[in-house]
C-alpha positions in Angstrom: 20.8 11.6 20.4 19.3 15.2 19.6 18.7 15.7 16.2 16.0 12.6 17.1 14.4 13.7 20.7 13.0 16.9 18.7 11.1 14.5 16.8 10.3 11.6 19.4 7.7 14.0 21.0 4.9 14.0 17.4 5.4 10.2 17.4 5.0 9.6 21.2 1.7 11.5 20.7 0.0 8.6 18.8 -1.9 6.2 21.0 -1.1 2.4 20.9 1.3 2.9 17.8 4.1 0.9 19.1 1.8 -1.5 20.6 0.7 -2.0 16.8 4.3 -2.3 16.0 5.0 -5.2 18.6 2.1 -7.2 16.7 2.7 -5.7 12.8 3.5 -9.5 11.8 2.9 -12.0 14.4 -0.7 -13.3 12.8 -1.7 -16.8 14.1 0.2 -19.8 13.2 -2.9 -21.2 11.8 -6.1 -18.8 11.7 -9.5 -20.0 13.9 -12.1 -21.8 12.0 -12.5 -22.9 8.7 -10.0 -21.5 6.3 -10.9 -21.4 2.8 -9.4 -22.8 0.1 -10.6 -20.9 -2.7 -10.6 -17.1 -2.4 -12.0 -14.9 -5.3 -10.3 -11.1 -4.8 -12.2 -8.3 -6.8 -9.6 -6.0 -7.7 -9.9 -2.4 -9.8 -6.1 -1.9 -9.1 -3.4 -4.9 -11.0 -1.5 -5.4 -13.8 0.2 -3.6 -15.6 -0.4 -0.9 -12.8 2.3 -0.6 -10.9 2.1 0.5 -7.1 2.0 -1.1 -3.7 -1.9 -2.2 -3.7 -1.1 -5.0 -6.8 2.2 -5.4 -5.5 0.3 -6.2 -1.7 -2.6 -8.3 -3.6 -0.1 -9.9 -6.2 2.5 -11.5 -3.5 -0.4 -12.5 -1.2 -1.7 -14.3 -3.9 1.8 -16.1 -4.9 2.3 -17.3 -1.3 -1.8 -18.2 -0.8 -1.2 -20.5 -3.9 2.0 -21.6 -2.4 0.3 -23.2 0.5 -2.2 -24.9 -2.0 -5.4 -22.3 -1.8 -7.0 -22.1 -5.6 -6.9 -17.6 -5.0 -8.8 -16.2 -8.5 -8.7 -12.5 -9.2 -11.4 -10.6 -11.1 -9.4 -7.2 -11.9 -9.7 -5.0 -15.3 -8.4 -7.8 -17.4 -10.9 -9.3 -19.4 -13.7 -6.4 -19.2 -13.5 -3.9 -21.6 -11.6 0.0 -19.3 -11.7 3.8 -20.1 -8.6 6.0 -18.8 -9.5 7.0 -15.0 -9.6 11.2 -15.8 -6.4 12.9 -14.7 -5.0 9.5 -14.4 -4.5 8.0 -17.8 -2.6 4.7 -16.2 -5.3 3.9 -14.3 -7.7 1.9 -16.1 -11.3 1.8 -14.9 -13.7 -1.9 -15.6 -16.5 -1.3 -17.5 -18.8 -4.1 -16.7 -22.6 -5.0 -17.8 -24.9 -5.8 -15.1 -24.3 -9.2 -13.3 -20.9 -9.8 -15.1 -19.1 -9.8 -11.6 -21.8 -11.4 -10.4 -22.3 -14.7 -13.0 -18.3 -14.6 -12.5 -18.6 -15.0 -8.9 -21.0 -17.7 -9.3 -19.1 -19.8 -11.6 -15.7 -19.5 -9.1 -17.8 -20.2 -6.2 -15.2 -19.4 -3.7 -15.3 -20.1 0.3 -14.3 -16.3 0.4 -15.5 -13.1 -0.6 -12.5 -9.9 -0.9 -13.9 -7.1 -2.0 -9.9 -5.3 -2.2 -10.9 -1.6 -4.0 -14.0 1.1 -4.3 -13.9 0.9 -7.9 -16.2 -0.1 -10.4 -15.7 -4.3 -9.9 -15.5 -3.8 -5.9 -18.7 -1.7 -6.3 -20.3 -4.4 -8.9 -19.3 -7.3 -6.3 -20.4 -5.6 -3.2 -23.7 -4.9 -5.0 -24.6 -9.2 -5.9 -22.7 -10.5 -2.6 -25.6 -7.8 -0.2 -28.2 -9.3 -2.8 -27.3 -13.1 -1.9 -26.6 -11.8 1.5 -23.2 -14.0 1.2 -20.5 -11.8 3.4 -17.3 -10.5 2.7 -14.2 -8.8 3.7 -12.4 -5.3 2.2 -9.5 -3.3 2.9 -9.1 -0.2 2.8 -5.3 0.2 1.1 -6.1 4.1 -0.4 -6.6 7.6 1.4 -9.3 8.3 -1.5 -11.1 11.0 0.0 -7.3 12.5 0.3 -6.3 11.2 -2.7 -9.3 12.8 -4.5 -9.0 16.1 -2.6 -6.0 17.0 -4.3 -6.6 16.0 -7.8 -10.3 18.1 -7.6 -9.7 20.7 -5.1 -12.8 19.9 -3.4 -12.7 18.9 0.8 -11.8 15.3 1.6 -14.8 15.7 3.7 -16.7 15.5 0.6 -15.5 11.7 -0.3 -16.0 10.0 3.0 -19.6 8.9 2.9 -18.6 6.9 -0.2 -15.9 5.2 1.7 -18.3 4.7 4.9 -21.3 3.5 2.8 -19.2 0.9 1.1 -16.7 -0.3 3.6 -20.0 -0.7 6.3 -21.5 -3.6 5.2 -18.1 -5.8 5.4 -18.1 -8.4 7.5 -14.5 -7.2 8.2 -12.5 -4.2 6.8 -8.5 -4.7 6.5 -6.0 -2.1 7.7 -2.0 -2.1 7.6 -1.4 0.5 10.2 -2.6 1.7 13.5 -3.1 5.2 12.1 -5.2 4.0 10.1 -7.7 1.8 12.2 -7.7 5.0 14.5 -9.0 7.3 11.6 -11.8 4.9 10.7 -13.3 4.1 13.7 -13.8 7.9 13.7 -15.6 7.5 10.9 -17.5 5.3 12.4 -16.4 2.1 10.8 -15.2 -0.3 13.4 -15.4 -3.9 12.3 -11.6 -4.1 11.7 -8.8 -6.6 11.4 -5.2 -6.1 10.7 -3.1 -7.3 7.7 0.2 -5.8 7.7 3.0 -5.8 4.3 6.0 -7.8 4.1 9.0 -7.5 2.4 10.7 -9.9 -0.8 14.2 -10.5 1.5 16.0 -12.2 -1.4 15.7 -9.1 -3.5 15.8 -6.7 -1.3 18.8 -6.4 0.9 21.9 -4.1 1.2 24.2 -5.8 -0.9 21.9 -5.5 -4.3 24.6 -3.3 -6.9 23.8 0.0 -7.0 22.6 1.0 -11.1 25.2 2.5 -13.1 23.3 5.4 -13.3 24.1 6.8 -9.6 28.1 7.0 -10.8 29.7 10.2 -10.4 26.8 11.5 -8.7 27.6 14.4 -6.2 26.3 12.6 -2.5 24.3 12.4 -0.5 21.9 10.6 -3.1 17.9 11.5 -1.7 16.4 8.5 -3.4 11.7 8.8 -4.3 10.1 5.8 -5.3 6.5 5.2 -6.3 4.4 6.5 -8.2 5.0 10.1 -9.8 1.7 11.4 -9.6 0.2 15.1 -7.4 -0.8 12.7 -4.6 2.8 12.0 -3.6 4.4 15.2 -2.6 7.3 14.6 -4.6 7.6 18.6 -5.3 8.2 18.8 -1.6 11.0 16.4 -1.8 12.3 17.9 -4.7 11.7 21.5 -3.5 14.0 20.4 -0.2 17.3 22.6 0.0 19.5 20.1 0.7 22.8 19.0 -0.9 23.6 16.2 -2.9 21.4 14.5 -5.9 17.4 13.5 -5.8 16.8 10.9 -7.4 13.2 10.1 -8.3 12.4 6.3 -10.0 8.9 5.7 -10.9 6.9 7.2 -14.0 3.4 8.8 -13.6 1.2 11.4 -14.9 3.4 14.1 -13.2 6.5 13.6 -14.4 7.3 15.4 -17.2 6.0 18.9 -15.3 7.9 18.1 -12.4 11.2 16.9 -14.7 11.0 20.7 -16.6 10.6 22.5 -12.9 13.7 20.5 -11.4 16.1 20.0 -14.2 18.7 19.0 -11.2 16.8 15.9 -10.5 17.3 12.5 -11.7 14.3 11.6 -13.1 15.5 7.0 -14.2 12.2 5.2 -14.8 10.4 2.5 -13.3 12.7 0.0 -12.2 12.0 -3.8 -10.7 13.8 -6.6 -9.4 17.2 -6.3 -7.9 17.4 -2.9 -10.5 14.9 -1.4 -8.2 17.0 -2.9 -4.9 20.3 -1.8 -6.7 18.3 2.4 -6.4 18.0 1.9 -2.6 21.1 0.2 -1.7 22.7 2.4 -3.3 21.2 6.0 -1.8 21.8 7.4 1.2 18.0 8.5 2.4 15.0 7.0 1.4 12.7 10.2 1.6 8.9 9.5 1.8 7.1 12.7 0.5 3.4 11.3 -0.1 1.2 12.3 3.1 -2.1 10.5 1.8 -0.6 6.9 1.7 -2.1 4.0 4.4 1.1 2.1 4.7 4.3 2.6 2.4 5.7 -0.4 0.6 8.9 1.1 -0.3 9.3 2.0 3.1 10.0 -1.1 4.2 11.9 -2.6 1.0 14.0 1.3 1.4 14.9 -0.1 5.2 15.4 -3.5 4.3 18.5 -2.3 1.8 19.8 -1.1 4.8 18.7 2.3 3.8 17.1 4.7 6.3 14.0 6.7 5.9 12.7 10.3 6.0 9.4 11.6 6.2 6.7 13.6 7.0 4.9 12.4 10.7 1.5 11.3 8.9 0.1 8.2 8.2 2.5 5.3 7.3 5.6 6.4 8.8 3.9 7.0 12.1 3.6 3.7 12.2 6.8 2.2 10.8 10.0 4.6 11.5 11.5 4.7 14.6 14.3 7.0 15.0 16.9 3.9 14.8 15.8 3.7 11.2 14.9 7.2 10.2 13.5 10.3 11.0 10.1 12.3 10.6 9.1 15.9 10.7 7.1 19.1 9.5 10.2 20.3 7.9 11.8 17.4 5.3 14.8 18.8 5.0 15.6 18.6 9.0 14.0 14.8 8.3 16.4 13.5 6.0 19.6 15.1 8.0 18.3 13.6 11.2 18.0 10.4 9.0 22.0 10.3 7.3 23.0 9.6 11.0 21.2 6.3 11.0 22.7 3.1 11.5 22.1 0.9 8.2 22.7 -2.2 9.4 20.1 -1.3 11.7 17.9 -0.4 9.5 18.2 -3.6 7.3 17.5 -5.2 10.1 14.4 -3.7 10.6 13.3 -4.1 7.5 14.1 -7.8 7.1 11.4 -7.9 10.3 8.4 -7.8 7.9 7.8 -10.5 6.6 5.1 -12.2 3.6 4.4 -14.8 5.2 3.1 -13.4 8.3 0.8 -11.3 6.4 -0.4 -13.2 4.4 -1.6 -14.9 7.4 -3.4 -12.2 9.1 -5.2 -11.7 5.4 -6.5 -15.5 6.1 -7.6 -14.6 9.8 -9.4 -12.6 8.4 -11.3 -13.1 5.8 -15.1 -14.8 6.7 -15.6 -18.3 5.3 -18.7 -19.1 3.6 -21.7 -21.0 5.2 -23.5 -23.9 3.2 -26.3 -21.8 2.7 -24.8 -18.7 1.9 -21.8 -20.5 -0.8 -25.3 -21.9 -2.1 -27.0 -18.6 -2.5 -23.5 -17.4 -4.2 -23.5 -20.0 -7.1 -27.4 -19.2 -8.0 -26.7 -17.5 -11.2 -28.0 -13.4 -11.4 -30.9 -13.2 -13.8 -29.6 -9.9 -14.7 
């Protein structure tokens, strides 16, 4: 117990987190008011990108469609695009004036959700405001911190855009209490809860370990996610801890990190049962990011019975308890403490995150258009 007691005061300092965890997956059985049968989701993050935003949106769409909702995704697919500066794997859509508005008018949805703050989200926001059509947004990514890591500028330089973008939204969907508090401090108060889930048919302790684990010196310490500077993977790889460090994923920082840390194993992208096996066969899942709003990979790891070690920051503070992992500013100490967690407790806790409950929360957070708003949305733009 003494390994965890030094962690607890950090977590206890975040008021309201325990209450937030208790209700994270509850959601209403049926959302109050009119339930929109057709929904437009505008996102700059979509396939073939592999990240938590894309998995969240694609899984939410699958669940909604299985319930009989018509969901149309306006994404970079179908638009010319250019690579994002410093991150060519991410494509930025190039839209002609009015193109997104015309698409929304043709779709004629009963609710509009703008998932990202990129070019497509910007165009949808502008069109909805010009037609006085209500919309919701979501805060999926810590863009100020993300851009600060990539540009060297302070995060405060990017908050004005975030405030400007989200302020007109009827509701802003957030996944954790830490992010809720952060946005409130920025004057954004129209917040509603939207949690995340795990595909329990795929992620379980019974997933077979990958062949690449054979013969590796234990303990196996695993990272899963984009291999990019904002993920702070260097902090994990530089940890002085025995065993083998394994990185699953790809990204612009991979070649540099492979050269700097030749003792680490880089397995590239994995998905489905292969990814589940990587989680289940590891001794500790290490989440070194300081810029995530949630950390979907953490609950996938937990569902596979693997405890989590992380820094005490947004995401881990809201998810990781002393029964299923450890948080510490010294990542080596967090790893050591996490190894003593009961793997069956980790699996049970990870299994409590349901995509169905999360999708009910998403539905409850939407704002259905009134008749006159729907008519205004459907009028084709003149530009």
